[in-house]
Structures are given as structure tokens and as C-alpha cells.
N, CA, C, O and CB atoms as a CASP TS submission, in Angstrom:
PFRMAT TS
TARGET T0000
AUTHOR 0000-0000-0000
METHOD Language model
MODEL 1
PARENT N/A
ATOM      1  N   UNK     1      -6.012   9.847 -15.041  1.00  0.00           N
ATOM      2  CA  UNK     1      -7.125   9.354 -15.716  1.00  0.00           C
ATOM      3  C   UNK     1      -8.471   9.588 -15.012  1.00  0.00           C
ATOM      4  O   UNK     1      -8.583  10.372 -14.070  1.00  0.00           O
ATOM      5  CB  UNK     1      -6.918   7.962 -15.940  1.00  0.00           C
ATOM      6  N   UNK     2      -9.437   8.905 -15.490  1.00  0.00           N
ATOM      7  CA  UNK     2     -10.788   9.063 -14.907  1.00  0.00           C
ATOM      8  C   UNK     2     -10.905   8.732 -13.424  1.00  0.00           C
ATOM      9  O   UNK     2     -11.824   9.202 -12.755  1.00  0.00           O
ATOM     10  CB  UNK     2     -11.742   8.202 -15.650  1.00  0.00           C
ATOM     11  N   UNK     3     -10.002   7.945 -12.917  1.00  0.00           N
ATOM     12  CA  UNK     3     -10.027   7.545 -11.518  1.00  0.00           C
ATOM     13  C   UNK     3      -9.264   8.478 -10.623  1.00  0.00           C
ATOM     14  O   UNK     3      -9.237   8.230  -9.417  1.00  0.00           O
ATOM     15  CB  UNK     3      -9.486   6.178 -11.370  1.00  0.00           C
ATOM     16  N   UNK     4      -8.614   9.572 -11.122  1.00  0.00           N
ATOM     17  CA  UNK     4      -7.833  10.442 -10.369  1.00  0.00           C
ATOM     18  C   UNK     4      -8.561  10.982  -9.111  1.00  0.00           C
ATOM     19  O   UNK     4      -8.013  10.869  -8.015  1.00  0.00           O
ATOM     20  CB  UNK     4      -7.395  11.536 -11.237  1.00  0.00           C
ATOM     21  N   UNK     5      -9.738  11.546  -9.228  1.00  0.00           N
ATOM     22  CA  UNK     5     -10.472  12.052  -8.055  1.00  0.00           C
ATOM     23  C   UNK     5     -10.759  10.960  -7.050  1.00  0.00           C
ATOM     24  O   UNK     5     -10.716  11.207  -5.845  1.00  0.00           O
ATOM     25  CB  UNK     5     -11.776  12.697  -8.482  1.00  0.00           C
ATOM     26  N   UNK     6     -11.044   9.792  -7.502  1.00  0.00           N
ATOM     27  CA  UNK     6     -11.291   8.653  -6.641  1.00  0.00           C
ATOM     28  C   UNK     6     -10.009   8.234  -5.837  1.00  0.00           C
ATOM     29  O   UNK     6     -10.078   7.789  -4.691  1.00  0.00           O
ATOM     30  CB  UNK     6     -11.801   7.475  -7.498  1.00  0.00           C
ATOM     31  N   UNK     7      -8.853   8.407  -6.512  1.00  0.00           N
ATOM     32  CA  UNK     7      -7.535   8.061  -5.895  1.00  0.00           C
ATOM     33  C   UNK     7      -7.329   8.740  -4.638  1.00  0.00           C
ATOM     34  O   UNK     7      -6.915   8.145  -3.644  1.00  0.00           O
ATOM     35  CB  UNK     7      -6.400   8.388  -6.788  1.00  0.00           C
ATOM     36  N   UNK     8      -7.641  10.120  -4.656  1.00  0.00           N
ATOM     37  CA  UNK     8      -7.494  10.910  -3.463  1.00  0.00           C
ATOM     38  C   UNK     8      -8.335  10.405  -2.318  1.00  0.00           C
ATOM     39  O   UNK     8      -7.880  10.342  -1.176  1.00  0.00           O
ATOM     40  CB  UNK     8      -7.833  12.316  -3.749  1.00  0.00           C
ATOM     41  N   UNK     9      -9.583  10.042  -2.633  1.00  0.00           N
ATOM     42  CA  UNK     9     -10.524   9.422  -1.617  1.00  0.00           C
ATOM     43  C   UNK     9     -10.003   8.163  -1.061  1.00  0.00           C
ATOM     44  O   UNK     9     -10.063   7.931   0.147  1.00  0.00           O
ATOM     45  CB  UNK     9     -11.884   9.138  -2.218  1.00  0.00           C
ATOM     46  N   UNK    10      -9.485   7.329  -1.927  1.00  0.00           N
ATOM     47  CA  UNK    10      -8.927   5.985  -1.459  1.00  0.00           C
ATOM     48  C   UNK    10      -7.778   6.274  -0.547  1.00  0.00           C
ATOM     49  O   UNK    10      -7.657   5.683   0.525  1.00  0.00           O
ATOM     50  CB  UNK    10      -8.438   5.049  -2.679  1.00  0.00           C
ATOM     51  N   UNK    11      -6.943   7.168  -0.959  1.00  0.00           N
ATOM     52  CA  UNK    11      -5.722   7.453  -0.149  1.00  0.00           C
ATOM     53  C   UNK    11      -6.143   7.929   1.241  1.00  0.00           C
ATOM     54  O   UNK    11      -5.562   7.467   2.223  1.00  0.00           O
ATOM     55  CB  UNK    11      -4.807   8.546  -0.849  1.00  0.00           C
ATOM     56  N   UNK    12      -7.142   8.847   1.380  1.00  0.00           N
ATOM     57  CA  UNK    12      -7.578   9.341   2.601  1.00  0.00           C
ATOM     58  C   UNK    12      -8.132   8.248   3.437  1.00  0.00           C
ATOM     59  O   UNK    12      -7.872   8.189   4.639  1.00  0.00           O
ATOM     60  CB  UNK    12      -8.546  10.395   2.405  1.00  0.00           C
ATOM     61  N   UNK    13      -8.923   7.340   2.811  1.00  0.00           N
ATOM     62  CA  UNK    13      -9.451   6.275   3.580  1.00  0.00           C
ATOM     63  C   UNK    13      -8.363   5.309   4.106  1.00  0.00           C
ATOM     64  O   UNK    13      -8.479   4.830   5.234  1.00  0.00           O
ATOM     65  CB  UNK    13     -10.445   5.543   2.760  1.00  0.00           C
ATOM     66  N   UNK    14      -7.363   5.028   3.355  1.00  0.00           N
ATOM     67  CA  UNK    14      -6.167   4.167   3.777  1.00  0.00           C
ATOM     68  C   UNK    14      -5.443   4.857   4.841  1.00  0.00           C
ATOM     69  O   UNK    14      -5.001   4.203   5.786  1.00  0.00           O
ATOM     70  CB  UNK    14      -5.177   3.869   2.597  1.00  0.00           C
ATOM     71  N   UNK    15      -5.277   6.168   4.767  1.00  0.00           N
ATOM     72  CA  UNK    15      -4.555   6.869   5.845  1.00  0.00           C
ATOM     73  C   UNK    15      -5.333   6.829   7.155  1.00  0.00           C
ATOM     74  O   UNK    15      -4.763   6.617   8.225  1.00  0.00           O
ATOM     75  CB  UNK    15      -4.285   8.329   5.449  1.00  0.00           C
ATOM     76  N   UNK    16      -6.655   7.037   7.051  1.00  0.00           N
ATOM     77  CA  UNK    16      -7.512   6.961   8.209  1.00  0.00           C
ATOM     78  C   UNK    16      -7.440   5.613   8.958  1.00  0.00           C
ATOM     79  O   UNK    16      -7.310   5.526  10.179  1.00  0.00           O
ATOM     80  CB  UNK    16      -8.913   7.223   7.785  1.00  0.00           C
ATOM     81  N   UNK    17      -7.542   4.529   8.074  1.00  0.00           N
ATOM     82  CA  UNK    17      -7.483   3.175   8.662  1.00  0.00           C
ATOM     83  C   UNK    17      -6.123   2.903   9.243  1.00  0.00           C
ATOM     84  O   UNK    17      -6.003   2.244  10.275  1.00  0.00           O
ATOM     85  CB  UNK    17      -7.818   2.106   7.617  1.00  0.00           C
ATOM     86  N   UNK    18      -5.124   3.390   8.609  1.00  0.00           N
ATOM     87  CA  UNK    18      -3.678   3.228   9.062  1.00  0.00           C
ATOM     88  C   UNK    18      -3.615   3.990  10.413  1.00  0.00           C
ATOM     89  O   UNK    18      -3.010   3.447  11.337  1.00  0.00           O
ATOM     90  CB  UNK    18      -2.563   3.846   7.940  1.00  0.00           C
ATOM     91  N   UNK    19      -4.135   5.084  10.583  1.00  0.00           N
ATOM     92  CA  UNK    19      -4.128   5.893  11.804  1.00  0.00           C
ATOM     93  C   UNK    19      -4.910   5.181  12.946  1.00  0.00           C
ATOM     94  O   UNK    19      -4.455   5.139  14.089  1.00  0.00           O
ATOM     95  CB  UNK    19      -4.746   7.301  11.515  1.00  0.00           C
ATOM     96  N   UNK    20      -6.049   4.647  12.616  1.00  0.00           N
ATOM     97  CA  UNK    20      -6.880   4.031  13.642  1.00  0.00           C
ATOM     98  C   UNK    20      -6.480   2.689  14.112  1.00  0.00           C
ATOM     99  O   UNK    20      -6.655   2.351  15.283  1.00  0.00           O
ATOM    100  CB  UNK    20      -8.203   3.938  13.177  1.00  0.00           C
ATOM    101  N   UNK    21      -5.900   1.850  13.149  1.00  0.00           N
ATOM    102  CA  UNK    21      -5.649   0.435  13.404  1.00  0.00           C
ATOM    103  C   UNK    21      -4.124   0.070  13.300  1.00  0.00           C
ATOM    104  O   UNK    21      -3.734  -0.997  13.774  1.00  0.00           O
ATOM    105  CB  UNK    21      -6.471  -0.414  12.401  1.00  0.00           C
ATOM    106  N   UNK    22      -3.304   0.891  12.720  1.00  0.00           N
ATOM    107  CA  UNK    22      -1.974   0.374  12.466  1.00  0.00           C
ATOM    108  C   UNK    22      -0.907   1.398  12.949  1.00  0.00           C
ATOM    109  O   UNK    22       0.174   1.426  12.360  1.00  0.00           O
ATOM    110  CB  UNK    22      -1.802   0.059  10.946  1.00  0.00           C
ATOM    111  N   UNK    23      -1.129   2.166  13.898  1.00  0.00           N
ATOM    112  CA  UNK    23      -0.183   3.121  14.496  1.00  0.00           C
ATOM    113  C   UNK    23       0.274   4.225  13.463  1.00  0.00           C
ATOM    114  O   UNK    23       1.346   4.825  13.539  1.00  0.00           O
ATOM    115  CB  UNK    23       1.066   2.339  15.040  1.00  0.00           C
ATOM    116  N   UNK    24      -0.642   4.402  12.529  1.00  0.00           N
ATOM    117  CA  UNK    24      -0.441   5.475  11.511  1.00  0.00           C
ATOM    118  C   UNK    24       0.511   5.014  10.355  1.00  0.00           C
ATOM    119  O   UNK    24       0.844   5.815   9.481  1.00  0.00           O
ATOM    120  CB  UNK    24       0.153   6.763  12.207  1.00  0.00           C
ATOM    121  N   UNK    25       0.913   3.815  10.358  1.00  0.00           N
ATOM    122  CA  UNK    25       1.831   3.357   9.363  1.00  0.00           C
ATOM    123  C   UNK    25       1.135   2.768   8.113  1.00  0.00           C
ATOM    124  O   UNK    25       0.284   1.881   8.188  1.00  0.00           O
ATOM    125  CB  UNK    25       2.737   2.343   9.976  1.00  0.00           C
ATOM    126  N   UNK    26       1.543   3.302   7.009  1.00  0.00           N
ATOM    127  CA  UNK    26       1.073   2.879   5.647  1.00  0.00           C
ATOM    128  C   UNK    26       2.217   2.980   4.620  1.00  0.00           C
ATOM    129  O   UNK    26       2.748   4.063   4.374  1.00  0.00           O
ATOM    130  CB  UNK    26      -0.146   3.774   5.175  1.00  0.00           C
ATOM    131  N   UNK    27       2.585   1.832   4.027  1.00  0.00           N
ATOM    132  CA  UNK    27       3.640   1.803   3.145  1.00  0.00           C
ATOM    133  C   UNK    27       3.162   1.585   1.713  1.00  0.00           C
ATOM    134  O   UNK    27       2.410   0.640   1.475  1.00  0.00           O
ATOM    135  CB  UNK    27       4.584   0.777   3.561  1.00  0.00           C
ATOM    136  N   UNK    28       3.559   2.408   0.752  1.00  0.00           N
ATOM    137  CA  UNK    28       3.219   2.300  -0.660  1.00  0.00           C
ATOM    138  C   UNK    28       4.536   2.219  -1.332  1.00  0.00           C
ATOM    139  O   UNK    28       5.436   3.036  -1.139  1.00  0.00           O
ATOM    140  CB  UNK    28       2.339   3.499  -1.197  1.00  0.00           C
ATOM    141  N   UNK    29       4.617   1.175  -2.149  1.00  0.00           N
ATOM    142  CA  UNK    29       5.930   0.938  -2.936  1.00  0.00           C
ATOM    143  C   UNK    29       5.630   0.890  -4.350  1.00  0.00           C
ATOM    144  O   UNK    29       4.711   0.198  -4.788  1.00  0.00           O
ATOM    145  CB  UNK    29       6.663  -0.390  -2.540  1.00  0.00           C
ATOM    146  N   UNK    30       6.449   1.673  -5.148  1.00  0.00           N
ATOM    147  CA  UNK    30       6.388   1.661  -6.606  1.00  0.00           C
ATOM    148  C   UNK    30       7.493   0.706  -7.012  1.00  0.00           C
ATOM    149  O   UNK    30       8.670   0.949  -6.747  1.00  0.00           O
ATOM    150  CB  UNK    30       6.565   3.122  -7.257  1.00  0.00           C
ATOM    151  N   UNK    31       7.104  -0.373  -7.652  1.00  0.00           N
ATOM    152  CA  UNK    31       8.101  -1.369  -8.085  1.00  0.00           C
ATOM    153  C   UNK    31       8.045  -1.438  -9.628  1.00  0.00           C
ATOM    154  O   UNK    31       7.119  -0.889 -10.225  1.00  0.00           O
ATOM    155  CB  UNK    31       7.820  -2.808  -7.424  1.00  0.00           C
ATOM    156  N   UNK    32       8.979  -2.077 -10.256  1.00  0.00           N
ATOM    157  CA  UNK    32       8.960  -2.162 -11.747  1.00  0.00           C
ATOM    158  C   UNK    32       7.704  -2.586 -12.391  1.00  0.00           C
ATOM    159  O   UNK    32       7.311  -2.069 -13.437  1.00  0.00           O
ATOM    160  CB  UNK    32       9.965  -3.067 -12.188  1.00  0.00           C
ATOM    161  N   UNK    33       7.035  -3.576 -11.739  1.00  0.00           N
ATOM    162  CA  UNK    33       5.884  -4.167 -12.250  1.00  0.00           C
ATOM    163  C   UNK    33       4.604  -3.425 -11.810  1.00  0.00           C
ATOM    164  O   UNK    33       3.537  -3.792 -12.303  1.00  0.00           O
ATOM    165  CB  UNK    33       5.854  -5.580 -11.838  1.00  0.00           C
ATOM    166  N   UNK    34       4.622  -2.468 -10.973  1.00  0.00           N
ATOM    167  CA  UNK    34       3.391  -1.752 -10.475  1.00  0.00           C
ATOM    168  C   UNK    34       3.599  -1.208  -9.167  1.00  0.00           C
ATOM    169  O   UNK    34       4.566  -0.508  -8.866  1.00  0.00           O
ATOM    170  CB  UNK    34       2.192  -2.637 -10.423  1.00  0.00           C
ATOM    171  N   UNK    35       2.580  -1.577  -8.319  1.00  0.00           N
ATOM    172  CA  UNK    35       2.469  -1.008  -6.910  1.00  0.00           C
ATOM    173  C   UNK    35       2.148  -2.057  -5.921  1.00  0.00           C
ATOM    174  O   UNK    35       1.396  -2.988  -6.210  1.00  0.00           O
ATOM    175  CB  UNK    35       1.392   0.083  -6.819  1.00  0.00           C
ATOM    176  N   UNK    36       2.728  -1.922  -4.696  1.00  0.00           N
ATOM    177  CA  UNK    36       2.493  -2.683  -3.553  1.00  0.00           C
ATOM    178  C   UNK    36       2.075  -1.773  -2.443  1.00  0.00           C
ATOM    179  O   UNK    36       2.528  -0.633  -2.341  1.00  0.00           O
ATOM    180  CB  UNK    36       3.684  -3.481  -3.193  1.00  0.00           C
ATOM    181  N   UNK    37       1.173  -2.306  -1.580  1.00  0.00           N
ATOM    182  CA  UNK    37       0.777  -1.471  -0.507  1.00  0.00           C
ATOM    183  C   UNK    37       0.492  -2.420   0.716  1.00  0.00           C
ATOM    184  O   UNK    37      -0.048  -3.519   0.596  1.00  0.00           O
ATOM    185  CB  UNK    37      -0.483  -0.587  -0.916  1.00  0.00           C
ATOM    186  N   UNK    38       0.931  -1.852   1.954  1.00  0.00           N
ATOM    187  CA  UNK    38       0.813  -2.677   3.083  1.00  0.00           C
ATOM    188  C   UNK    38       0.674  -1.686   4.322  1.00  0.00           C
ATOM    189  O   UNK    38       1.307  -0.633   4.397  1.00  0.00           O
ATOM    190  CB  UNK    38       2.069  -3.676   3.188  1.00  0.00           C
ATOM    191  N   UNK    39      -0.212  -2.134   5.276  1.00  0.00           N
ATOM    192  CA  UNK    39      -0.221  -1.319   6.548  1.00  0.00           C
ATOM    193  C   UNK    39       0.939  -1.723   7.323  1.00  0.00           C
ATOM    194  O   UNK    39       1.324  -2.891   7.274  1.00  0.00           O
ATOM    195  CB  UNK    39      -1.522  -1.503   7.400  1.00  0.00           C
ATOM    196  N   UNK    40       1.538  -0.836   8.047  1.00  0.00           N
ATOM    197  CA  UNK    40       2.754  -1.047   8.801  1.00  0.00           C
ATOM    198  C   UNK    40       3.954  -0.641   7.978  1.00  0.00           C
ATOM    199  O   UNK    40       3.845  -0.073   6.891  1.00  0.00           O
ATOM    200  CB  UNK    40       2.873  -2.496   9.240  1.00  0.00           C
ATOM    201  N   UNK    41       5.092  -0.956   8.539  1.00  0.00           N
ATOM    202  CA  UNK    41       6.402  -0.549   7.975  1.00  0.00           C
ATOM    203  C   UNK    41       7.257  -1.794   7.965  1.00  0.00           C
ATOM    204  O   UNK    41       7.859  -2.112   8.990  1.00  0.00           O
ATOM    205  CB  UNK    41       7.095   0.628   8.814  1.00  0.00           C
ATOM    206  N   UNK    42       7.340  -2.478   6.923  1.00  0.00           N
ATOM    207  CA  UNK    42       8.215  -3.673   6.793  1.00  0.00           C
ATOM    208  C   UNK    42       9.708  -3.334   7.076  1.00  0.00           C
ATOM    209  O   UNK    42      10.237  -2.269   6.759  1.00  0.00           O
ATOM    210  CB  UNK    42       8.077  -4.278   5.354  1.00  0.00           C
ATOM    211  N   UNK    43      10.295  -4.324   7.683  1.00  0.00           N
ATOM    212  CA  UNK    43      11.835  -4.085   7.935  1.00  0.00           C
ATOM    213  C   UNK    43      12.593  -4.714   6.727  1.00  0.00           C
ATOM    214  O   UNK    43      12.698  -5.933   6.596  1.00  0.00           O
ATOM    215  CB  UNK    43      12.375  -4.803   9.401  1.00  0.00           C
ATOM    216  N   UNK    44      13.082  -3.869   5.910  1.00  0.00           N
ATOM    217  CA  UNK    44      13.825  -4.329   4.708  1.00  0.00           C
ATOM    218  C   UNK    44      15.199  -4.939   5.046  1.00  0.00           C
ATOM    219  O   UNK    44      15.852  -5.577   4.220  1.00  0.00           O
ATOM    220  CB  UNK    44      14.022  -3.153   3.738  1.00  0.00           C
ATOM    221  N   UNK    45      15.605  -4.699   6.334  1.00  0.00           N
ATOM    222  CA  UNK    45      16.952  -5.160   6.762  1.00  0.00           C
ATOM    223  C   UNK    45      16.958  -6.634   7.167  1.00  0.00           C
ATOM    224  O   UNK    45      18.016  -7.179   7.481  1.00  0.00           O
ATOM    225  CB  UNK    45      17.456  -4.308   7.942  1.00  0.00           C
ATOM    226  N   UNK    46      15.800  -7.282   7.164  1.00  0.00           N
ATOM    227  CA  UNK    46      15.718  -8.670   7.561  1.00  0.00           C
ATOM    228  C   UNK    46      15.146  -9.504   6.390  1.00  0.00           C
ATOM    229  O   UNK    46      14.382  -8.999   5.567  1.00  0.00           O
ATOM    230  CB  UNK    46      14.842  -8.819   8.843  1.00  0.00           C
ATOM    231  N   UNK    47      15.524 -10.749   6.344  1.00  0.00           N
ATOM    232  CA  UNK    47      14.994 -11.653   5.336  1.00  0.00           C
ATOM    233  C   UNK    47      13.549 -11.728   5.412  1.00  0.00           C
ATOM    234  O   UNK    47      12.874 -11.726   4.383  1.00  0.00           O
ATOM    235  CB  UNK    47      15.559 -12.996   5.460  1.00  0.00           C
ATOM    236  N   UNK    48      13.014 -11.797   6.604  1.00  0.00           N
ATOM    237  CA  UNK    48      11.495 -11.824   6.874  1.00  0.00           C
ATOM    238  C   UNK    48      10.820 -10.680   6.218  1.00  0.00           C
ATOM    239  O   UNK    48       9.861 -10.822   5.460  1.00  0.00           O
ATOM    240  CB  UNK    48      11.166 -11.771   8.406  1.00  0.00           C
ATOM    241  N   UNK    49      11.362  -9.520   6.539  1.00  0.00           N
ATOM    242  CA  UNK    49      10.753  -8.292   6.067  1.00  0.00           C
ATOM    243  C   UNK    49      10.747  -8.240   4.497  1.00  0.00           C
ATOM    244  O   UNK    49       9.726  -7.939   3.879  1.00  0.00           O
ATOM    245  CB  UNK    49      11.520  -7.066   6.662  1.00  0.00           C
ATOM    246  N   UNK    50      11.930  -8.548   3.883  1.00  0.00           N
ATOM    247  CA  UNK    50      12.012  -8.552   2.473  1.00  0.00           C
ATOM    248  C   UNK    50      11.078  -9.619   1.835  1.00  0.00           C
ATOM    249  O   UNK    50      10.447  -9.351   0.812  1.00  0.00           O
ATOM    250  CB  UNK    50      13.440  -8.776   2.071  1.00  0.00           C
ATOM    251  N   UNK    51      10.992 -10.847   2.451  1.00  0.00           N
ATOM    252  CA  UNK    51      10.080 -11.820   1.936  1.00  0.00           C
ATOM    253  C   UNK    51       8.646 -11.374   2.056  1.00  0.00           C
ATOM    254  O   UNK    51       7.832 -11.615   1.165  1.00  0.00           O
ATOM    255  CB  UNK    51      10.271 -13.109   2.629  1.00  0.00           C
ATOM    256  N   UNK    52       8.351 -10.750   3.114  1.00  0.00           N
ATOM    257  CA  UNK    52       6.927 -10.181   3.276  1.00  0.00           C
ATOM    258  C   UNK    52       6.570  -9.251   2.106  1.00  0.00           C
ATOM    259  O   UNK    52       5.494  -9.358   1.518  1.00  0.00           O
ATOM    260  CB  UNK    52       6.788  -9.355   4.654  1.00  0.00           C
ATOM    261  N   UNK    53       7.486  -8.348   1.788  1.00  0.00           N
ATOM    262  CA  UNK    53       7.205  -7.391   0.705  1.00  0.00           C
ATOM    263  C   UNK    53       7.137  -8.159  -0.546  1.00  0.00           C
ATOM    264  O   UNK    53       6.210  -7.899  -1.313  1.00  0.00           O
ATOM    265  CB  UNK    53       8.265  -6.270   0.603  1.00  0.00           C
ATOM    266  N   UNK    54       8.031  -9.115  -0.876  1.00  0.00           N
ATOM    267  CA  UNK    54       8.061  -9.799  -2.129  1.00  0.00           C
ATOM    268  C   UNK    54       6.784 -10.623  -2.242  1.00  0.00           C
ATOM    269  O   UNK    54       6.296 -10.756  -3.364  1.00  0.00           O
ATOM    270  CB  UNK    54       9.324 -10.677  -2.256  1.00  0.00           C
ATOM    271  N   UNK    55       6.221 -11.162  -1.238  1.00  0.00           N
ATOM    272  CA  UNK    55       4.962 -11.917  -1.265  1.00  0.00           C
ATOM    273  C   UNK    55       3.774 -11.098  -1.459  1.00  0.00           C
ATOM    274  O   UNK    55       2.727 -11.657  -1.785  1.00  0.00           O
ATOM    275  CB  UNK    55       4.791 -12.666  -0.052  1.00  0.00           C
ATOM    276  N   UNK    56       3.818  -9.761  -1.286  1.00  0.00           N
ATOM    277  CA  UNK    56       2.636  -8.920  -1.554  1.00  0.00           C
ATOM    278  C   UNK    56       2.231  -8.960  -3.101  1.00  0.00           C
ATOM    279  O   UNK    56       3.079  -9.019  -3.990  1.00  0.00           O
ATOM    280  CB  UNK    56       2.948  -7.418  -1.098  1.00  0.00           C
ATOM    281  N   UNK    57       1.039  -8.928  -3.306  1.00  0.00           N
ATOM    282  CA  UNK    57       0.475  -8.830  -4.670  1.00  0.00           C
ATOM    283  C   UNK    57       0.919  -7.484  -5.267  1.00  0.00           C
ATOM    284  O   UNK    57       0.883  -6.439  -4.617  1.00  0.00           O
ATOM    285  CB  UNK    57      -1.122  -8.952  -4.653  1.00  0.00           C
ATOM    286  N   UNK    58       1.337  -7.566  -6.530  1.00  0.00           N
ATOM    287  CA  UNK    58       1.662  -6.343  -7.282  1.00  0.00           C
ATOM    288  C   UNK    58       0.436  -5.917  -8.171  1.00  0.00           C
ATOM    289  O   UNK    58      -0.088  -6.700  -8.964  1.00  0.00           O
ATOM    290  CB  UNK    58       2.957  -6.584  -8.183  1.00  0.00           C
ATOM    291  N   UNK    59       0.038  -4.687  -7.994  1.00  0.00           N
ATOM    292  CA  UNK    59      -1.071  -4.172  -8.770  1.00  0.00           C
ATOM    293  C   UNK    59      -0.539  -3.231  -9.825  1.00  0.00           C
ATOM    294  O   UNK    59       0.515  -2.623  -9.643  1.00  0.00           O
ATOM    295  CB  UNK    59      -2.097  -3.465  -7.873  1.00  0.00           C
ATOM    296  N   UNK    60      -1.291  -3.096 -10.982  1.00  0.00           N
ATOM    297  CA  UNK    60      -0.864  -2.340 -12.089  1.00  0.00           C
ATOM    298  C   UNK    60      -0.898  -0.845 -11.708  1.00  0.00           C
ATOM    299  O   UNK    60      -0.056  -0.072 -12.167  1.00  0.00           O
ATOM    300  CB  UNK    60      -1.735  -2.645 -13.309  1.00  0.00           C
ATOM    301  N   UNK    61      -1.854  -0.447 -10.885  1.00  0.00           N
ATOM    302  CA  UNK    61      -1.970   0.947 -10.516  1.00  0.00           C
ATOM    303  C   UNK    61      -2.003   1.184  -9.063  1.00  0.00           C
ATOM    304  O   UNK    61      -2.333   0.263  -8.316  1.00  0.00           O
ATOM    305  CB  UNK    61      -3.147   1.520 -11.103  1.00  0.00           C
ATOM    306  N   UNK    62      -1.693   2.326  -8.609  1.00  0.00           N
ATOM    307  CA  UNK    62      -1.803   2.711  -7.271  1.00  0.00           C
ATOM    308  C   UNK    62      -3.308   2.584  -6.760  1.00  0.00           C
ATOM    309  O   UNK    62      -3.591   2.111  -5.660  1.00  0.00           O
ATOM    310  CB  UNK    62      -1.266   4.138  -7.134  1.00  0.00           C
ATOM    311  N   UNK    63      -4.197   3.036  -7.634  1.00  0.00           N
ATOM    312  CA  UNK    63      -5.614   2.941  -7.432  1.00  0.00           C
ATOM    313  C   UNK    63      -6.022   1.521  -7.004  1.00  0.00           C
ATOM    314  O   UNK    63      -6.707   1.334  -5.999  1.00  0.00           O
ATOM    315  CB  UNK    63      -6.341   3.349  -8.698  1.00  0.00           C
ATOM    316  N   UNK    64      -5.592   0.542  -7.780  1.00  0.00           N
ATOM    317  CA  UNK    64      -5.932  -0.863  -7.481  1.00  0.00           C
ATOM    318  C   UNK    64      -5.303  -1.396  -6.191  1.00  0.00           C
ATOM    319  O   UNK    64      -5.912  -2.179  -5.462  1.00  0.00           O
ATOM    320  CB  UNK    64      -5.504  -1.738  -8.628  1.00  0.00           C
ATOM    321  N   UNK    65      -4.054  -0.948  -5.926  1.00  0.00           N
ATOM    322  CA  UNK    65      -3.349  -1.410  -4.701  1.00  0.00           C
ATOM    323  C   UNK    65      -4.181  -0.869  -3.476  1.00  0.00           C
ATOM    324  O   UNK    65      -4.479  -1.627  -2.553  1.00  0.00           O
ATOM    325  CB  UNK    65      -1.783  -0.867  -4.665  1.00  0.00           C
ATOM    326  N   UNK    66      -4.547   0.451  -3.488  1.00  0.00           N
ATOM    327  CA  UNK    66      -5.265   0.989  -2.403  1.00  0.00           C
ATOM    328  C   UNK    66      -6.630   0.345  -2.245  1.00  0.00           C
ATOM    329  O   UNK    66      -7.036  -0.023  -1.143  1.00  0.00           O
ATOM    330  CB  UNK    66      -5.392   2.439  -2.569  1.00  0.00           C
ATOM    331  N   UNK    67      -7.362   0.208  -3.412  1.00  0.00           N
ATOM    332  CA  UNK    67      -8.698  -0.417  -3.319  1.00  0.00           C
ATOM    333  C   UNK    67      -8.647  -1.784  -2.765  1.00  0.00           C
ATOM    334  O   UNK    67      -9.567  -2.142  -2.030  1.00  0.00           O
ATOM    335  CB  UNK    67      -9.357  -0.466  -4.648  1.00  0.00           C
ATOM    336  N   UNK    68      -7.654  -2.602  -3.041  1.00  0.00           N
ATOM    337  CA  UNK    68      -7.485  -3.944  -2.490  1.00  0.00           C
ATOM    338  C   UNK    68      -7.256  -3.859  -0.932  1.00  0.00           C
ATOM    339  O   UNK    68      -7.591  -4.809  -0.224  1.00  0.00           O
ATOM    340  CB  UNK    68      -6.267  -4.670  -3.208  1.00  0.00           C
ATOM    341  N   UNK    69      -6.727  -2.808  -0.436  1.00  0.00           N
ATOM    342  CA  UNK    69      -6.422  -2.753   1.040  1.00  0.00           C
ATOM    343  C   UNK    69      -7.705  -2.435   1.790  1.00  0.00           C
ATOM    344  O   UNK    69      -7.827  -2.778   2.966  1.00  0.00           O
ATOM    345  CB  UNK    69      -5.306  -1.655   1.375  1.00  0.00           C
ATOM    346  N   UNK    70      -8.659  -1.792   1.142  1.00  0.00           N
ATOM    347  CA  UNK    70      -9.822  -1.272   1.801  1.00  0.00           C
ATOM    348  C   UNK    70     -10.977  -2.333   1.606  1.00  0.00           C
ATOM    349  O   UNK    70     -12.093  -2.125   2.081  1.00  0.00           O
ATOM    350  CB  UNK    70     -10.207   0.173   1.212  1.00  0.00           C
TER
END
């Protein structure tokens, strides 16, 4: 859509921030209801890690998820 060029810019910004402040880790998840994004790498093998991901806000688009992180 119209936000496609902006999406690439947001992704680069998120990657740079991940590199500078989060050891380079950025996790983007496509779920049934939309997108989730988090700096770091959640551990899906633990209850704590799964709950952390479940608690993340779900956004309709990847653009919205990235914009909320920045």
C-alpha cells in the first residue's frame, strides 16, 4: 500500500536500535490477528517467555507494530 516505502525505513530504524541497544536482537511475529514486535529474543520454551509474547499488543499491520516500537 501507500506505506510500503515507509515500512522499509521503519524496519531499518528498528534494526539500528536493536543493534545499538539490544544486542542486535529484534523479533517480529506474524500471528493470526496481526503482528507483534519486540526487541530481544523471547524464550518460547518457558512459561514466562510465552506469557511475555502473549501480553504484547497485536497490531493490524507490520507498519503499525514497528512504528509503536520507535
